[in-house]
N, C-alpha and C positions, 0 to 999 in steps of 0.2 A: 382564743388568743394565742399567738405563737410565743413559746417560752424559750429563753436562751438555754443552751446546753453545752456540756463539755464532752470532749472526746478523750478517752483514757486508753493510752497505748503504752505497753511495756516492752523493753528490749533487754537482751542480755548478751553475753559474750559469744554465744553460739549462733546469733542471727547474722545474716548476710546483709551487707550495706545496700546492695541493689534491691533486695526484697523489701527492706525497711523503707527505702525511698519510694518504691512503687506503692506500698501499702499506705504510707503517709499521704502521698499526693492524691491517691484515689479517694481517701476519706476526708480530705480537706479541699485541695484545689479543684478537684473535679466534681464536687457535690453540688447539686442544684439547691440544697439548703445546707450551708456550711455551719460547722460548730462555732461557738462564740469563744471557746477556749480549748486549747489542746494541752493535755497533761501527758508529758513524755517522761516516763520513769525508766532510768537506766539502772537495772538490777545487777550491780557488781561491775567489775572491770570489763572493758571491751577493747577490741583491737583499735589501732590507730586509724585504720580505714573507716571503721564504724563510727568512731568518735568524730572524725571529720564530717562524715555524713550527717550525724545528729546536729552538729554545730551549724552546718549549712541549712538543714531543714528548719532549725529554730530561727535562724536569721532571715530566711527567705519566706517564711510562712505568711500567708495573707491574713491569718488570725493570730492573736496572742498565744504564745507557747509558754507554759510553765514547765521548765526542765528540772527534773528531780533526780539527781544522781544519788545512788545508794552505794556506799563504799564497798560493802561485802554482799555477795549474792545470798539472799535469804529465801528465795523461792517465790513462785508466782503469787500465791495468796497474800503474802506480806507486802509484796510490791504493789498489788492492786489496792490493798487497804491504805497504803501510804498515798497512792494516787487519788483515792476517793477523798482523803482528808485535805488534799490540795485543791479540790474542785471549788470554784466560785458559785456553782449552780447546783440545783437539786437534781436536774435531769442529766444523766451521764450515759454516754454510748461507749461500748467496748469495741476494740479493734485489735486483732492480732498483728504482729509485726511482719508477717509474710503473706497475709491474705490480701485480697483486693475487693474494695467496696464498689458496688454498682452505683452509678451516679445518682440514682433516685432513692438510695437506701434511706437516708434520714428524712427526706421529704415524705416517704411512705410510713415510717415508724413513728415519727414525732407526733403526728395528729392523734395516734392511738393513745399515747401517753397523756397528751393534753386533754383527752376525753375521759380520763380517769384510771387508766391502767398503771400499775406499779412496775411492771416488767413486761417487755415486748420482745419476743424472739422472732426468727424468720428462718426460711429455708436457705440452703447453700448448694452451690454447684462445686463439686470436687474437680480440680484440674491438675494435670501433670506438668508438662514442659511449658505450657502457655495456656491462655484463656481459650484458645481454639482446640485444646486437647482436654475435653471434658471426659472424665473417667467415671463419674458417678454423681449422685445427688443425695441430699438429706432433707426430706420433707417432714417437718415435725408434726406431731399431733396438734390439732387446733381447737377442738372442743374443750371449753374450760373444765368441765367435770371429768372428761377423759384425761386431761393433763394431770389432774390430781391423782387419779387412779394409776395412770401410767408411771408417775414419778416413784411409786413404790417398787417398781421393777427396773426402771431405766431412767436415765437423765432425759427429761422431756424437752430440753432446750439445747440449741446449738450456741455454745458460749460466745464464739466470735461474732454473732449477730445481735447480741443483747443490747437493749436500751432499758435503763431502769431509773427509778427515783432513789437517790442516795438515802433519803430518810427511811425508805422501806428496807434497803440493804442494811443500814445501821440498826434498825429495829430488830432485825433478825440476827444481829451479832457480827455483821461483816463477813469477809471471807475466812479469816482466821488461818490457822496452820493445819491444813489437811492435805499434805503433799500429794500431788497428782490427781486429787479428787476434789479440789477446793470449790469448783463451780457447782458440781452436783450437790455437795454438802450445803452450800449457800442456798441453792434453789429449793432444796427440800425444806430448809428452815423457813424460807420466805413463804412457801405454800402452807406450812404448818401454822404460821403466824397470821394467816388470813390475807396475805397480799393478793391483789388482783393481777392475775397473770394471763397473758395472751400470746398466742403464736400465730404468725402470718405464714401460710404455706408457701407463699411466693419466695423464690430464691432472691436474696439481696446481697449476698457475698459470694465471691469466688474463694474457695478454700483450697489452699495448696497442699497437695499430697506428695510428700517427698519420698525419695527412695528409702526402702526399708520401713515404711510406715507400719505395716502389720507385724514386722518383727519386733518393733518397739512397743507394741500393744500387749506383749506378754513378758514372761519371766518372773523371777522371784520378787523383784522390787515392786512390780505392778500387782502381784498377788498379795503382798503384804499391805499395799495401799488399799486394794479392794476390800480385804478382810477388815481393815481398820474402819473404812467407811461403813461397811455393813454392820459392824458392831455399834457404831454411833447411831446409825439410823434405827437400829433395834432398841438401843438404850433410851433414845429420845421418845420412843413410842410411835415413830413415823411408820415403821413396818411391823407387821405381825410376825409371830414366830414362824408361821408357814412361809411367809414372804422372805424372811431372813434365811431360812434353810434353802429355799429355792435359789435365792441370789448367790449364796455361798457356793452352792453346787454348780449352777450354770455359769455365773459370771466369774467365780473363782476358778472353776475348772477350765474355762476358756483361756485364762492367763497362762495355763501350763501346757496348752496344746502346741504342737509343732507349727511353725510359722506358715507352712504351705497350706494348712487347713484353717488358719485363723481368719482369713478374709471371709470365706463363705459362712463360717460360724458367727462372725461379727454381724453380718447382714441378717442372719436368720434368728439369732438368739440374743445377742447383746444389744443391738441397735436396730430392731425391726422397723420397717417403714421409714428408715433413714433418720429417725430421731435418736442419735447416738450419744454415748457418753463421750466427753471431751478427752479422748485418750491423748497422752502426751507425745504426739507425733513431733511437735515443734517446741512446746513450752513445758518444761518440767521443773520440779523443785530441785532436781539435781543439776541445774544449769551451771 
């Protein structure tokens, strides 16, 4: 039986109005199975142009929109937790404010949730200037046992493609405040708590790769975030000592490499087979 579901989308001052408009309409107007509620979280102040765009999208939406403005920017994790609290439904789909959903995305993922999964991810196509400019892809690991093993070394899900049950997210503690790494930290805790997780290898989202994407995957801020995440994964017992040392060495070292070699390292060591960590190319807690 088809369940109603909510779409959770966050925006902040660094988002472009035209990108937000395209993302919203692709995930609402253009879907063959539309959400029953849109939760639009504004994380802190935005430009007049973006504010006007949000007001128009809210007013013209074919489905009800819950607009949730947050006075001060508090970061992605806290914004998502606020959005989850505003959901009328247990099933919630995530969408980034500058990506594009394929028209059959929800029609493909929702039946898997309705058959018993707690979290369903999918593949993505990376694009540059437009959807005809495909520059890469991320095909996630799909075998359930492989997902659990893989999660000890890499984030096994593409966060912009996720559909999950709010009850399972809350049972794991929600996103919480883990700047730049909130999605990986949540998914690890969901796996550890016994959530039923599934990945569909089929690409269902176009993921926008902006200029300087690989430059922003490194630096001291990212290194500190990576080390904090690895400490928490180890402290919680999710990773072994050997896995912790490997991750600190490989993933931490990657954050300090020059940008010109970061891309091939990312593909080979940090996110092999396309199942990457959700590096803050677009959404960060420093927003």
